[in-house]
C-alpha positions as CSV (number, residue, x, y, z in Angstrom):
1,M,9.4,-3.4,41.6
2,A,7.9,-6.3,40.1
3,V,11.3,-7.7,38.8
4,G,12.8,-7.2,42.2
5,L,10.1,-9.2,43.8
6,P,10.9,-12.3,42.0
7,I,14.6,-12.2,42.9
8,I,13.3,-11.5,46.3
9,V,11.8,-14.8,46.6
10,V,14.6,-16.9,45.3
11,I,16.9,-15.3,47.2
12,V,14.7,-16.6,50.2
13,V,14.4,-20.2,48.6
14,V,17.7,-20.5,48.6
15,I,18.7,-19.0,52.0
16,A,15.9,-21.5,53.2
17,S,17.7,-24.3,51.1
18,V,20.9,-23.6,52.3
19,A,20.1,-23.5,56.5
20,M,18.1,-26.7,55.8
21,R,20.6,-28.6,54.3
22,V,23.1,-27.2,57.2
23,V,21.0,-28.4,60.4
24,L,20.1,-31.7,58.5
25,R,23.8,-32.3,57.6
26,S,24.5,-31.8,62.0
27,R,21.9,-34.0,62.3
28,G,23.6,-36.8,60.5
29,Y,21.6,-36.8,57.5
30,N,23.6,-36.3,53.8
31,V,20.8,-34.5,51.9
32,G,21.6,-31.9,49.3
33,G,22.8,-34.5,47.0
34,S,22.9,-38.2,46.8
35,T,21.0,-39.5,49.7
36,I,20.2,-43.2,51.2
37,V,17.0,-43.6,51.8
38,R,14.4,-46.0,52.9
39,C,10.6,-46.2,51.7
40,R,7.8,-48.4,53.6
41,A,8.7,-51.6,52.7
42,G,12.4,-51.0,53.7
43,H,13.8,-51.0,51.0
44,L,17.0,-49.0,50.5
45,F,18.0,-47.2,47.6
46,T,19.8,-43.7,46.7
47,T,18.2,-40.7,45.2
48,I,19.1,-37.1,44.8
49,W,17.4,-35.1,48.0
50,V,17.8,-31.4,47.4
51,P,15.4,-29.7,50.2
52,L,12.9,-27.7,49.6
53,G,12.8,-29.0,46.0
54,S,11.7,-32.3,44.1
55,L,10.9,-32.5,40.1
56,K,10.5,-36.5,40.2
57,A,8.4,-36.7,43.6
58,V,5.7,-35.4,45.7
59,R,6.9,-33.5,49.1
60,L,4.9,-34.3,52.1
61,G,6.9,-32.8,55.0
62,W,10.2,-34.9,55.9
63,Y,8.7,-37.5,53.7
64,R,8.8,-38.0,49.2
65,F,6.5,-40.1,47.7
66,Q,8.0,-41.4,45.0
67,R,8.7,-44.8,43.2
68,C,11.1,-46.9,44.7
69,P,13.6,-48.7,42.2
70,V,14.5,-51.6,44.4
71,G,10.5,-53.1,45.2
72,H,9.1,-51.3,41.7
73,H,6.3,-49.7,43.5
74,W,5.2,-46.3,44.5
75,T,5.8,-45.3,48.3
76,L,6.6,-42.9,51.1
77,V,10.5,-42.5,51.6
78,A,12.7,-40.8,53.4
79,P,16.6,-40.0,54.5
80,V,18.4,-42.6,56.8
81,K,21.9,-41.5,58.9
82,E,24.2,-43.6,56.9
83,S,26.0,-44.3,60.8
84,E,22.8,-46.4,61.3
85,L,23.6,-48.7,58.5
86,T,25.6,-51.6,58.1
87,P,28.7,-51.6,55.5
88,D,26.3,-54.0,53.5
89,Q,23.2,-51.6,53.6
90,I,25.7,-48.7,52.2
91,E,26.6,-50.7,49.5
92,F,23.3,-52.0,48.5
93,A,21.8,-48.7,48.3
94,R,24.3,-47.2,46.4
95,E,23.9,-50.0,43.7
96,H,19.9,-49.3,43.5
97,K,19.4,-45.5,42.3
98,D,16.4,-43.9,40.9
99,V,15.9,-41.9,38.1
100,R,18.9,-39.0,38.0
101,I,16.7,-35.9,38.3
102,P,16.0,-34.1,41.9
């Protein structure tokens, strides 16, 4: 029984992560990989955004507290819908990436 519980927890977390990704993508957010985010100062950059997991940021609900590679400061960031950005903003965000770990 002791071995079964951790497996169940892993399965539940994986299912929840996939479900969140499907819901967020259906709402226009490109999460589950390389995602464009905006910090509180308005800077756009690309980060790896995996629902329910992060090693480089503190998760605060929809937001994450992490380092902004554009302004070189610690801040809250949130995903943005690429459909609401101009082509120049998308290009800028893709040129500015943070640490390549989730």
